[in-house]
N, C-alpha and C positions, 0 to 999 in steps of 0.2 A: 792461437795467435801470440806469436812470440814477443813480449813488451820492446824488449832492445829494439829488435830490429823493424819495428813500428812506431812507436813514440818516439822513441830516443834516436828515432832514425830518420824521423820526419822533420824536421827542421830543417828547411832549405833556404839557400841563399834569396835574398830578396832586392829587387832594386827597384826605386819608384820612378814612376813616369817621368819624362823629362819637364822641365819648369816651365813655365809659361813666362819667365822673368830670369835676365841675366846680369842684375847687380842689385846687391846689398842697398834694399832702403827706398828703391826707386819708388814704390808704391804709396810712401805716405803713410798715412794713420790708420790702424784696427782699433774699432771698437766691437768690444766684445761684452756681453752683460749676462753676469751670473745671479739672479735675484736673489739668491741665498750667498752671499757674501761671505766671503772667506775671513776667516779670523786670525791665520797665520797663513805663510808662507812654506811650512815645513810639514811634508806629510808624516813624518814620524810624531806629530803631536797631535793628531785630528785622524780620527776613524772616519770623518765625514768627506763625501765624495767633492764636495765643493775646495777643501783645502789640498784633496789629491789633484785635483784637475789644475786649478791654478798653478799651484808647483809646478807642474810637468811642462809649462812653458820654461821653467827656468833650471830644473834638475830630471837627469836622466839616468838609467838604468843600465846595464849590461846588455842586457836584450828586452823586446817588448813581444806585444802581439798585433797582428794585423787587423782588418777590416775583417779577415776572414777567421781569426782564431790561431793564425799560424806564428810560430815565433821567429821573430826575426832579429840581426843582429843587431846595436847600435853604437855604444862606446866598446861594443866587444866585435873584432875582426869576424868571428864566425860564431855560431853556437855549437857548443862541444856537445857530442855524442860519443856512443862506445865506439860506432862504427869509425869515426876520423881520429880515435884516441884520445879526446878530451874528460871523457867520462872513463874511470877505470873498470876493468871487465866484473869486480867487485863490488861495483855500485856504490864505494864507500868516499869516491874522490871525483872533484870536476874540478877541472882546468882550463880557467878562461885567459884569453890573450888580449889585451888592450891594442886597439889601434894605433899606430905610431903618430906622433906630433899631435895628441889630443891637448885642449890648453883648456883650463877654466877662464873663464870671462876676465877674472883679474889678468890674467898672462901667464899665470904658472902650470906646468906640467901637470896634468893627471896622470898620477902615478898610483901601482898596486896598491900603496902604503893608504891610499884616501880610500881603496873599496875596503882594504882590512879596516881601516878604522870604523865605517860605517857598520858593520858588524859590531864592533865593540860599542857602537856609541848606542846602537839597537838595544844593546844586551846588557848595560852597563848597571851595576847594582844599585839598588834608590831610584831610578830612573823610569820614565812611564812612557813607554814606546810602545804605540798603539798597532805597531805593525810586526810586534815579537814573533807571532805565528811564523811568519816568512823565512824567519832565522829557527825554528826548530832542528833541533839533533845536529845542529853546527856544533863541533868541537875547537876546531881551529879553521884560522886562515892564513895560510903561509903565502910569501913575497918571494919568489926567489929571485927576480929580478924586477926594474920599473914597470914592465907591461904584463908579467904574469902573477896569476892569482890561481891558488889553490886550494879551493873549498874541502875542508875534510868533515865527514860525518861520523858519530857514533853508530850508526846502524847502516846497513844497505839502503841506498834510497834510489830505487827504481825512477822516483822522479825527482831530480835535485834540481830543476831549476824553481825553488822557492827564492833563495837567497838573490837580490840583485836583478831580478827580473819584474820588470811592468812598472806601470806607476807608481803602486805603492811600495815597491821598494827602491827607489832611484839612491847613485851613490851621491854624498856629499862631502864639501872637503874638510881635511883633517885640521889643515891651518888652521883655517874657521872657526870648528867646532870643537878643537880639541880640551879647551876650557868648559866645556858646556855637557858632559857627561854626567850621568846620574842624577841626583838631585838638583843639579844644577838645569837639566834640560830646561825646563819651562821659563825659566828667568832670564835668557841670554835673550831678550827681546831683539836687539838688532840683528844678531844671526837669524832667529826665526822669521823676521819678518824679510828680511832680505838676503836670502842666501846665496851665495855665489855658484853660479852654477857651468853647463856645460851647452844647455839649450839653446834655441835662438834668441831667448831674450834675457834682458837683465831687469831687476827691481831697480828702479830709479828713488820710487816713494811707494810705501804702503799705509794704511789708512786701516786700521783693524775694523772689519765689519761692515767697509765703504767702501775702498775704491784701492786697486793697483796701478800703479805709474809703470810703464817697462819700455825698454828701448830696445834695438837690435845690437846683438850681442856681438863686438867688433872679432873677436877670437873663435867665433861660430865655424866649425870644421868644413864648411862649404862656402867660398868666399862669395856665390852669388846669392845666399840665402841668409836670414827672411827677407821676403819683397817689401814688409813693410819697416819703415823707419823706427816708428814708435806704436805702442799699444796700451789702449786702458781694457782693464779688467773690471767692469763697474757692478756693484752688489748695490740690492737692497730694492724695497720695491715688492712686486708680486709677479708671478708668472703672466698674470694679463697684460700687464704694464712690459715687460720684456717682451713679449709675442708682435705686441704693438709695435714698440720700436726697431723692429727687424720687419716685420711684416706686412706694417700699413704707411710707417712714417719713412723708412730706409735709413732710420737715424744712427741705428745700430747695425753690425757686422753678422750677429751671431749671437744668439740667445740660446742658452741651455736650459735644458729640463724645462719644455712648456707643458707641464701639468694642468691641461686646462680640459674643458669638457669637448669632444669632437668637434661639434658644431660653431662652438667658439674658434675654433681653429681653422675650420671651413672659412668662416666669414673672415677672420684675419688674412688668409694666402688669397682671398678672392680681390682683394683689394691691389695686387699684383706686384707689390716689391720686393717678396721673397718666397721661398720654398718651404714647406713643413719636410722634415727628413727625419723617420723612423726606422728602427732596426729591432729585433727581439734578440736578448740574451739571457742574460742569467737576474736578470732586476726584480725582485717580487716583494710589492707593497704587502708587508704584515704586521699583525700586531703581537707583540711583544710582551712576556706576562713574567710580571715582578714575584719571583720566589723567595725573596727578602721583606722586610716590613719597610716600609720608608716613612714610617712616622717621625714627625719633627722631636716629637719628644724623647726619641733613642738620642738625641746629640749625635756624636761623631758615628756612633755604631748604627746609625740610620742607613737602611737599605745596602746593608752586608749580611754575611752569612751567620752571622752573630744571632739574629734574629728572625725565623722563617716568617712569610707572610703571615696575617692570621686569618685570612680567609681564602687566597689564591695556592696555599699549602694544598690543599683538599682539588686531587684530579677528576672528580666530580664536578666541581665549580668551574673549572678549568675548561673541560670539554662541553658542560653545558653553552658556556661561552660561544664556542665555535659551531654548536650545533645550530644556533639562535640567528646564522648570520647566511646571508641569501648572495653567493658569491658572484653570481650572474647578472643578478640585478647591479650591483656594486661595479660589476665591468661594464654593464650597458651605460650605466649614468656617467661614469668616470672615465671611460679609457675608448669604448666603443670597439674599434677593430684593432686598434693599438693596445688591447689586453685581451687576457685569456683568464678565466677563472682557474686555480688552482689550489692543490692542498699539499702540495710541498714548497719548501725553501729552496729547494734545488731542483728547477724546472728543466736545466737543460744543461750539458749537451743530453742527446735523446737516448746513450744508454745509460744515464744517470738518473733519468726520470723516473721514479717510483710510482705503481700503481695502487700502492697497498693502503693509500688513505684517500681514496675517490670517494669514499661515502661522505664527506664534508661537501661535497659538490650540490648537496642537497638539501635544502633548509629543513630543519626539522623542531619546529617550535614547543610542538608538543611533547616531544620526547626530551627534552632539555627540562623543560620543566618537573616531565616527572627524575628527572634522574637527578634535581635538585631537592625534590622531596623526597627522594630516598636517603640522600645526604644529609636530611637533617634540617635543609632550608624550608622553613613554612612560613606564610604570612597569617599572624595570629592576631594582628590588628585589622585585617581589612584593609588596610591603607594602599597594596599594591605591592607593598615591598617587604622581601621575604628576612627572615630573623633566624637568629640559633643562637642559643644561650645567650639571649640580650643582645648579641650585635647585629645590626642591619646589614643585609647582602649591599654595602654601597660601593663603588669604586670611581676613582679618579682618572680620566682616558686623556691623556695629552699626546700631543702631536705638534705639527709645525704648523705655521699659519700658512693656508693654500687653501684656495675655493676648492677643489676637488675633495683634499681632506677635510676640509670642516663639513661638506655634504656629506660625505663619509661617518664621520663622528655624529652627526645627527640622525642618520639612519640605523646607526648600529645602536646609537642610546634607546631608539624608538622599540627596536626588537629586542633590546635586554630589557626594558621596562615590561615588554608583553609577557618575560619568564617571571618577572619579580624582581630585575635588578636594577639599583638607583646608581645614574651616571652623572657625574660631575665631569663636564667637558673643559679644556684648557686648551690654548692654544699658543704656542712660543713664537716669535721670530727665527725663521730657518738659522738667520746667520750666529743666534745664541745656541738655539736647541742644537745644532749641529757643530758647534766650536768646540775646541779642545780646552778652556780657560777652567782649570780645577777649581777656581776659585767663585767660579757658578754654581748656582743650585738649579741652572736651567738648563743642563745639556742631556742629549740623551744616554749620556755615559754613568750619569748621576742616578738618573731612572726615581726620583725623587715623586714618584706616581705609583700607581697600581698596574696598569696598563699603557703602552705607548704603540704607537705606529708611526712607521715609515718605510722607506725601501733602501736594498742597498743589492750589491753583487760583488765579483770580484773579476780578478784580472787573468784572460786566457781562458782556457776550457777544461784545465785539471783543476777538481774541486779541492784538494788534497788540504791546501792552505785555509781553504775557505770553511769546510769541516772543523778545522781545529779551532775556530774560532770560539766554541761552544764546550772548549777543557775547560776543567775546573780553573786552573790557574789564570784563564781569560777575564774571568770577573774582575770589573773594573770595582776599586776598593781606594781607602785613602793609601795604602802601602804603593800602590801603583801610579799616586797622583790623578786617581780616577781615569786612567786609562785602560782600554780593552775591550775587547769586541762580544764579551759573553753578557750583554745587558741583562737578560732576564737571572742570573746566576744562578743557571742550571750546573748542578756537578753531580757526575754519574762516573764511578771507576770504570764500571762496564764501556760508558761511550769514551772515556778516554784511551782503553786499551784497544778499542777498535781504530782511534786515531792514530796510535803507535803502530798498529796492524797494516794500515794504510800506507803508512809512511814506507813499510819496507817489504810492500806486495807489488810485484811488477807485471804480472800478469793483466792486461786489460778488463777482461770480464769480472777476474778476481776484485780489483780494484771499484769494479763500477758496482758490485755486489756490497762491498763494503759502507762506499759513500751513500748507496740506496738506505744500507742499514742503519746507518748514522741518521739521515733524514729519516727516515720512520719512527726512530727511537723520539726524537726532538718533537715528532707531530703526534705520537700517540701518547707522551709525557703532556702535551699541550704547553709545551714550554715558550713555542711561535705557531700563532697562528695564521697562516697564510690566507690572502686573499687574492690577490691578482698577481699574475704572472704577466709584469709591463714592459712595452715597448719601450725603447729608448725615445724620446720624441725630443727635436730639437727644431731651430728654426735659422735658415740663412739667407742672407741679401743676396739678390738678384747680382749684384755688384762683387761679388764675392766669390772667387774661384778657387780649386784645389782641394775643397771640403769632403773629405769621406768618411762617414760616419761610424763609429767603432762601438761595440758593445762590448768588446771584450779588454780594453785597455783605457785612457784618460780618452775623451772625446776631442781632446788639443793635441793628440800623440802625432797630428802630422801638420803642425801650426807653420813649422817652417818650410811647407810648400803651396801654403794658402798667397793668392795673389789677386790683386784689384783687376775687375774686369773691365776692359779699356770699351 
């Protein structure tokens, strides 16, 4: 299979279905509820899905992914390929052409300089860009004219669609953010709360961890869209309240991430006000294992590579924690048919799904006990808690506040108690836990705990940038304003070499082999303990039309096409 003739040539033109409306703003107000409230409208300052999704109403990339995972042009005229001349034969360069006449919401023209600046912004020294892996291997961005962007790579890039593609890498306005680079990134509150964009909506008011009030972009490129004149993106509460607001009362039009037990969702849907929508993608509920010591006694060096974890640095302990878990039971309790037990952090597409770790599908309490004994962790005083060198086998387990996650915590605590592990449970409001506030001790990036549980996924169907999340340089630390996606602080030269090799590999089956090798290394080092391959589950009101659930990009990817069902 020739990669250039398949993947690079696979991007096809994309046309939306005819809109059910013909006048911008004719359908009044749209109510969206994201019970994990966004803490910013700048996706470059948070790895949290809630910020990425909220910002996608305002900011757009050159291209993104549709509900099938196909790449489609947005701000660009078309998707560059080798066949159409947009990607150089040596795969060292990709040239994008912007659509003519595009304007920012403030009326200024969008130009290639804005695209170039976006790269400069995310890679600026001393900054804390949480999406920096999207710009791996970029050595220059050139702007020969206002509508042409030439991205140059330091290595051949068979998949050159990391920069400026998908909801995680949108274009920001140079005029607005040019004084917000480097160490100033996080301090530009006005800019981060109300970015000027090209998307269907503009931010009128933003209250962090609470609500975003929006209105139709007067300069949106389609004069008939969006159908809604105004929109509210409300945060706070919990998944159950969000589900009721759409499925039972009809107070809201769309509810994201209804992480609720299957019977609860079925009962809500039976009230007749809305529909539960779901689809599988790459969303994996997992436990991240901290390779560093989060002890507050270490001050500014806590949870950094300067101090290895006193317990979890032992792979036998990490493996025992995984062996004690019954993933099938967790899936049944938490997700039903909207979940599948998994032993991989990369479960899809099918070509990337490894079978090398399937032993984790069978719980092995006795094997976990034996492994801890072998590692020298024994219960010397009969209290049920193992010790080694006078140190108890005790862990702090944190996650976001959510009924399913708290159920998982309680069950896992019980299993870990059976093998002699004492577990303290902590849950943090999702708006804070997944926020990007470098000053907060409670974010999942800071990881001031021993293990933590959450889920995430990636844009599109190619996992190159996603697997780069666990490069050494991606570890959050004070120097990056605690941004980065390598939460376990896992660091391996061998792993980094695989990331680099995949970046320069074109043949599809070889890319799959490398991606699976990276997945297997993370799994077999127990840096990540995967639990459930989760389908995305959300809810839409019967009065809302045009919704197409997308697991490969932002769920709000086509909000410009939503309309009120009369």
